[in-house]
C-alpha positions in Angstrom: -28.8 33.6 -4.4 -30.9 30.9 -2.6 -31.7 27.8 -4.7 -35.1 27.9 -6.3 -35.4 24.1 -6.5 -37.8 22.3 -4.2 -36.4 20.1 -1.5 -34.9 16.8 -2.7 -37.6 14.2 -3.3 -40.4 16.8 -3.6 -41.7 18.5 -6.7 -43.5 21.5 -8.0 -46.5 20.7 -10.2 -47.0 23.1 -13.2 -50.5 23.4 -14.8 -50.1 20.5 -17.3 -49.1 18.1 -14.5 -51.8 19.3 -12.2 -54.5 18.7 -14.8 -53.2 15.2 -15.3 -53.2 14.5 -11.6 -56.7 15.8 -11.2 -57.8 13.6 -14.1 -56.4 10.5 -12.4 -57.8 11.5 -9.0 -61.3 12.1 -10.4 -61.2 8.6 -11.9 -60.0 7.1 -8.6 -62.5 8.9 -6.4 -65.4 8.0 -8.7 -64.6 4.3 -8.5 -64.1 4.4 -4.7 -67.5 6.1 -4.3 -69.1 3.6 -6.7 -67.9 0.8 -4.3 -69.5 2.5 -1.3 -66.4 3.9 0.3 -66.8 7.2 2.3 -64.3 10.1 2.2 -62.0 10.8 5.2 -59.2 13.3 5.8 -56.8 13.5 8.7 -54.1 16.1 9.8 -50.8 16.4 8.1 -49.1 15.9 11.5 -49.7 13.1 14.0 -48.3 12.6 17.5 -45.1 10.6 17.3 -46.6 8.3 19.9 -49.3 7.5 17.2 -46.7 6.8 14.5 -43.7 5.1 16.2 -43.7 1.3 16.5 -46.2 0.8 13.7 -43.9 0.5 10.7 -41.0 -1.6 12.0 -37.5 -0.3 12.9 -36.7 0.7 9.3 -40.0 2.5 8.9 -39.5 4.4 12.1 -36.2 5.7 10.7 -38.0 7.3 7.8 -40.4 9.4 9.8 -40.1 13.1 9.5 -40.1 14.5 13.0 -41.3 18.1 13.7 -39.1 20.1 16.1 -40.6 21.9 19.1 -41.1 25.6 18.5 -39.9 28.8 20.1 -39.2 28.8 23.8 -39.8 25.1 24.3 -37.1 24.3 21.7 -34.7 26.8 23.3 -35.2 25.3 26.8 -34.7 21.8 25.5 -31.5 22.7 23.8 -30.1 24.0 27.1 -30.4 20.6 28.7 -27.2 18.7 29.4 -28.2 15.5 27.6 -30.6 16.0 24.7 -32.1 13.0 22.8 -34.1 12.9 19.7 -37.2 12.2 21.8 -36.6 15.4 23.7 -36.7 17.5 20.5 -40.0 16.5 18.9 -43.4 15.1 19.8 -45.0 15.4 16.4 -44.3 13.9 13.0 -45.5 14.1 9.4 -47.8 11.2 8.6 -46.0 8.2 7.0 -49.1 6.6 5.5 -52.8 6.8 5.7 -53.5 3.5 7.5 -52.2 4.4 11.0 -54.2 7.7 11.0 -57.3 5.7 10.0 -56.7 3.3 12.9 -56.5 6.2 15.3 -59.7 7.7 13.9 -61.6 4.5 14.3 -60.3 4.2 17.9 -61.4 7.8 18.6 -64.7 8.0 16.7 -65.8 4.4 16.5 -69.1 5.0 18.2 -70.0 7.6 15.5 -68.9 5.4 12.5 -70.8 2.6 10.8 -70.2 -0.9 12.1 -68.6 -1.8 8.8 -66.7 1.4 8.0 -65.6 1.7 4.3 -63.5 4.7 3.8 -61.3 6.2 1.1 -58.6 8.8 1.7 -56.5 10.7 -0.9 -53.8 12.8 0.8 -50.0 13.3 0.7 -47.7 11.4 3.0 -44.0 11.9 3.8 -41.0 9.5 4.1 -37.4 10.4 4.6 -36.4 7.9 1.9 -33.7 8.0 -0.7 -35.3 9.6 -3.8 -35.2 7.5 -7.0 -37.3 7.0 -10.1 -40.9 6.8 -8.9 -39.8 7.1 -5.3 -40.4 10.5 -3.6 -40.2 11.9 -0.1 -43.6 13.6 -0.5 -46.3 11.7 -2.4 -50.0 11.1 -2.5 -51.6 7.8 -1.5 -55.1 6.8 -2.6 -56.4 4.4 0.0 -59.5 2.2 0.5 -60.1 0.4 3.7 -62.9 -1.5 5.4 -63.0 -2.0 9.2 -65.2 -4.1 11.5 -65.2 -7.5 9.8 -63.0 -10.5 9.5 -65.0 -11.7 6.4 -62.9 -12.3 3.3 -65.5 -10.3 1.4 -63.7 -7.3 2.7 -60.6 -8.3 0.9 -62.8 -8.9 -2.2 -64.2 -5.4 -2.0 -60.8 -3.6 -1.8 -59.2 -5.8 -4.4 -62.1 -5.2 -6.8 -62.1 -1.4 -6.2 -58.4 -1.2 -6.9 -58.7 -3.5 -10.0 -61.5 -1.3 -11.3 -59.4 1.8 -10.8 -56.5 0.2 -12.8 -58.8 -0.8 -15.6 -60.5 2.6 -15.7 -57.1 4.3 -16.1 -56.1 1.9 -18.9 -53.7 -0.4 -17.1 -53.8 -3.9 -18.6 -50.2 -5.2 -18.1 -50.5 -5.3 -14.3 -51.2 -8.0 -11.8 -51.9 -8.1 -8.1 -49.5 -10.3 -6.1 -51.3 -12.1 -3.2 -49.8 -13.7 -0.1 -50.6 -14.2 3.6 -48.6 -13.0 6.6 -49.2 -16.3 8.3 -47.8 -18.2 5.3 -44.7 -16.1 5.5 -44.4 -16.7 9.3 -44.8 -20.4 8.6 -42.1 -20.4 5.9 -39.7 -18.8 8.4 -40.6 -21.4 11.0 -40.1 -24.3 8.6 -36.8 -22.8 7.4 -35.5 -23.0 11.0 -35.3 -19.2 11.6 -35.8 -18.2 15.2 -39.0 -16.3 16.0 -36.9 -13.4 17.3 -35.5 -12.9 13.8 -38.9 -13.1 12.0 -39.2 -9.4 11.5 -35.7 -8.9 10.2 -36.1 -11.8 7.8 -39.3 -10.3 6.4 -37.6 -7.0 5.8 -34.9 -8.8 3.8 -37.4 -10.9 1.8 -39.4 -7.7 1.0 -36.3 -6.5 -1.0 -36.2 -9.6 -3.2 -37.5 -7.8 -6.4 -34.9 -5.0 -5.8 -31.7 -6.9 -4.9 -32.4 -10.4 -6.1 -31.9 -13.8 -4.4 -28.2 -13.4 -3.9 -28.6 -9.9 -2.4 -31.4 -11.2 -0.1 -29.3 -14.2 1.0 -26.4 -11.9 1.8 -28.7 -9.6 3.8 -30.2 -12.5 5.7 -26.7 -13.7 6.6 -25.8 -10.2 7.7 -28.9 -10.2 9.9 -27.7 -13.3 11.8 -29.6 -16.0 9.8 -27.8 -19.3 9.0 -27.0 -19.8 5.3 -29.0 -23.1 5.2 -32.0 -21.4 6.7 -31.7 -18.6 4.2 -31.5 -21.0 1.3 -34.5 -23.0 2.5 -36.5 -19.8 2.8 -35.6 -18.6 -0.6 -36.5 -21.9 -2.1 -40.0 -21.7 -0.6 -40.5 -18.2 -1.9 -39.8 -19.4 -5.5 -42.4 -22.2 -5.7 -44.8 -20.1 -7.7 -42.6 -20.0 -10.8 -44.4 -21.2 -13.9 -47.4 -22.4 -11.8 -51.0 -21.2 -11.7 -52.6 -20.2 -8.4 -54.0 -23.6 -7.7 -50.7 -25.3 -8.3 -48.9 -22.8 -6.1 -51.3 -23.4 -3.3 -50.9 -27.1 -3.6 -47.1 -26.8 -3.5 -47.3 -24.6 -0.4 -49.6 -27.0 1.3 -47.0 -29.7 0.9 -44.2 -27.5 2.1 -46.0 -26.0 5.1 -47.8 -28.7 7.1 -48.4 -26.4 10.1 -52.2 -26.0 10.9 -52.1 -22.3 10.9 -50.4 -22.3 7.4 -53.0 -24.6 6.1 -55.8 -22.3 7.2 -54.0 -19.3 5.7 -53.7 -21.1 2.4 -57.4 -21.9 2.5 -58.1 -18.2 3.0 -56.0 -17.4 -0.1 -57.9 -20.0 -2.0 -61.2 -18.5 -0.8 -60.1 -15.0 -2.0 -59.3 -16.4 -5.4 -62.7 -18.1 -5.6 -64.6 -15.0 -4.5 -62.9 -12.9 -7.1 -63.0 -15.4 -9.9 -65.8 -13.6 -11.8 -64.8 -10.0 -10.8 -62.4 -7.4 -12.0 -59.7 -8.6 -9.6 -59.9 -12.3 -10.5 -57.7 -12.3 -13.6 -55.1 -10.1 -12.0 -54.5 -12.2 -8.8 -51.2 -14.2 -8.6 -50.3 -16.2 -5.5 -46.8 -14.9 -4.7 -45.0 -16.6 -1.8 -42.1 -14.0 -2.0 -44.4 -11.1 -1.3 -43.6 -9.8 2.2 -44.8 -6.2 2.6 -42.3 -4.8 5.1 -44.8 -3.0 7.3 -45.1 -4.8 10.6 -48.9 -4.3 11.3 -50.2 -6.8 8.7 -51.8 -9.9 10.1 -53.5 -11.7 7.2 -53.7 -11.6 3.4 -51.3 -9.0 1.8 -51.3 -7.7 -1.8 -49.2 -5.6 -4.1 -49.8 -4.2 -7.6 -47.0 -5.3 -10.0 -46.6 -3.8 -13.5 -44.7 -5.4 -16.4 -43.6 -1.9 -17.4 -42.3 -0.7 -14.0 -39.8 -2.2 -11.6 -41.4 -0.9 -8.4 -44.8 -1.5 -6.8 -47.8 0.7 -7.9 -49.5 0.0 -4.6 -50.3 -2.5 -1.9 -52.0 -3.4 1.3 -53.4 -6.2 3.4 -55.3 -7.2 6.5 -54.3 -5.5 9.8 -56.6 -6.8 12.5 -54.5 -5.6 15.5 -53.7 -2.0 14.6 -56.8 -0.3 15.8 -56.5 -2.2 19.1 -53.1 -0.5 19.7 -55.1 2.7 20.2 -58.4 1.5 21.6 -57.5 -1.6 23.5 -60.3 -3.3 21.6 -59.6 -5.4 18.5 -61.2 -4.1 15.4 -60.4 -6.1 12.2 -59.5 -4.1 9.1 -58.2 -4.6 5.6 -57.1 -2.0 3.1 -55.3 -1.2 -0.1 -53.2 1.9 -1.1 -52.3 3.1 -4.6 -49.2 5.3 -5.1 -50.4 8.2 -7.2 -46.9 9.4 -8.3 -45.8 6.1 -9.8 -49.1 5.7 -11.6 -48.7 9.2 -13.1 -45.1 8.4 -14.1 -46.1 5.2 -15.8 -49.1 6.7 -17.5 -46.8 9.5 -18.8 -44.2 7.1 -20.1 -46.8 4.8 -21.7 -48.7 7.8 -23.2 -51.9 6.7 -21.5 -53.4 10.2 -21.0 -56.2 11.3 -23.3 -56.2 14.8 -24.8 -57.0 17.0 -21.8 -58.5 20.5 -22.3 -57.5 22.7 -19.4 -57.0 26.1 -21.0 -59.8 28.6 -21.5 -62.0 28.1 -24.6 -61.4 31.6 -25.9 -59.1 34.6 -25.3 -60.7 38.0 -25.6 -58.3 40.2 -27.6 -59.1 44.0 -27.4 -57.6 46.0 -30.2 -56.0 49.4 -29.4 -58.5 52.2 -28.6 -61.2 49.7 -27.8 -63.3 50.9 -24.8 -62.6 48.3 -22.2 -65.7 48.5 -20.0 -68.0 46.9 -22.6 -65.2 44.2 -23.2 -65.2 43.3 -19.5 -69.0 43.2 -19.5 -69.1 40.8 -22.5 -66.4 38.7 -20.9 -68.4 38.5 -17.7 -71.6 37.5 -19.5 -69.8 34.7 -21.4 -68.3 33.4 -18.2 -71.8 33.5 -16.6 -73.0 31.3 -19.5 -70.4 28.7 -18.5 -67.7 29.5 -21.0 -64.1 29.6 -19.9 -62.7 33.0 -21.0 -59.2 34.5 -20.8 -59.0 38.3 -21.1 -55.7 39.7 -22.4 -54.7 42.2 -19.8 -52.5 44.7 -21.7 -52.8 46.9 -24.7 -50.8 45.1 -27.3 -50.7 44.3 -31.0 -53.0 41.6 -32.2 -50.2 39.3 -33.3 -48.8 39.1 -29.8 -52.2 38.4 -28.3 -52.9 35.6 -30.8 -49.5 34.1 -30.1 -50.1 34.2 -26.4 -53.5 32.4 -26.9 -51.8 29.8 -29.0 -49.0 29.3 -26.4 -51.7 28.7 -23.8 -53.5 26.1 -26.1 -56.6 28.3 -26.2 -58.5 27.2 -29.3 -60.3 30.5 -30.1 -59.5 34.2 -30.1 -62.3 36.8 -29.8 -61.1 40.0 -31.5 -62.9 43.1 -30.4 -62.2 46.6 -31.8 -64.2 49.9 -31.5 -66.4 49.0 -34.4 -67.3 45.6 -32.9 -68.2 47.2 -29.6 -70.4 49.7 -31.4 -72.1 47.1 -33.6 -72.1 44.3 -31.0 -70.8 41.9 -33.6 -67.5 40.2 -32.9 -64.7 38.4 -34.8 -64.2 34.8 -33.6 -61.0 33.2 -34.9 -60.2 29.5 -34.7 -56.5 29.5 -34.2 -55.7 26.0 -35.5 -57.4 26.6 -38.9 -57.4 30.4 -39.2 -61.1 30.4 -39.9 -63.0 33.5 -38.8 -66.7 34.2 -38.1 -68.6 37.4 -37.5 -71.0 36.6 -34.6 -73.2 38.4 -32.2 -73.3 37.4 -28.5 -75.9 34.7 -29.0 -73.8 33.3 -31.9 -70.7 33.3 -29.6 -72.6 31.3 -27.0 -73.7 28.8 -29.6 -70.2 28.1 -31.0 -68.2 28.2 -27.7 -68.7 25.2 -25.5 -69.5 25.7 -21.8 -67.1 24.2 -19.3 
């Protein structure tokens, strides 16, 4: 027998899970719209040429490639030397940012000058599954293109902070850093520019493998121990300091002009958000690296005291659109990971009571003419009431038990006499209380969806 389990790192969503997901997505989308972000959707698959080279070497290894089909695949396999590049030209999208950059490059003349978009769709990564880490998962993105103003950072930070507050997250912060600060720390540490990318990948794992693990990985990547130690010392200057003190410490450590300007940018972001939802959550975090290679300016990540992984992140990526259009279009964005948010909300019992079942189950007794029952069911539905109709002739006890299993609060019991008199028995399953009601009475008691 074939396995009935979904592929590793992917999941089925039963009704209770779907209702909770939709509850969260409705909240997220409502906030994004309130901040003026417009909806966008892109295809599941992208050309590999669109995806490759945007996420760094490790990210490229996690791309799901889609094989050629039919005769083309057969012809390819008959070649004497077949490479991975020969077998596929399409891939499943890895994130929602690169597809956005492609869209802006393709349709820029049709879009607003300052394009604020939100996108909520699944992405795929051939990663090792773990708690809160899946191979198929939804991202909830907000991005703003067309401006270098730090007000764009303020907009996305506040939108994400408002989402977190709306969902009930209080023990979360947003780590804030700047890619130029990281680059300057690497330079001051004496690490060669050619090793910058590999050093950032290692630093990005600090919260997962700790300082000793990072130092070992830096050494394995060809970085001298003294440079590794110096870099780790600079990433730890924020301990027990507020944002202003951390910025001052970094200014003293990084005298490079570009670093000073980047630190001023971070200070400006903190000042602009001081009286906003994002302000109390922001923490200057020199160790924050964000492994994706397309970031160019401020970077951010949602950190929870109740969860070891990130709940989302983002940053400024001013050069990504230019890879497709040849014209620089500045951009900044933030992405929330829906699956980890749902997992944490489930663990912390943050969901309200969600009613997703029908309001009433119609329970026809034996020998009841069914045509009038179907007509009554239809009229109640037309009145906006969610109605479940028991589909088989069965004893009343079984029908009531089924309604209870489905968390349906009411049972509408209809026998031949009720059809003839047009007066029906409405039973509240939790209390056992019963009422004799006509159709108008039913509509008054049952709540429309």
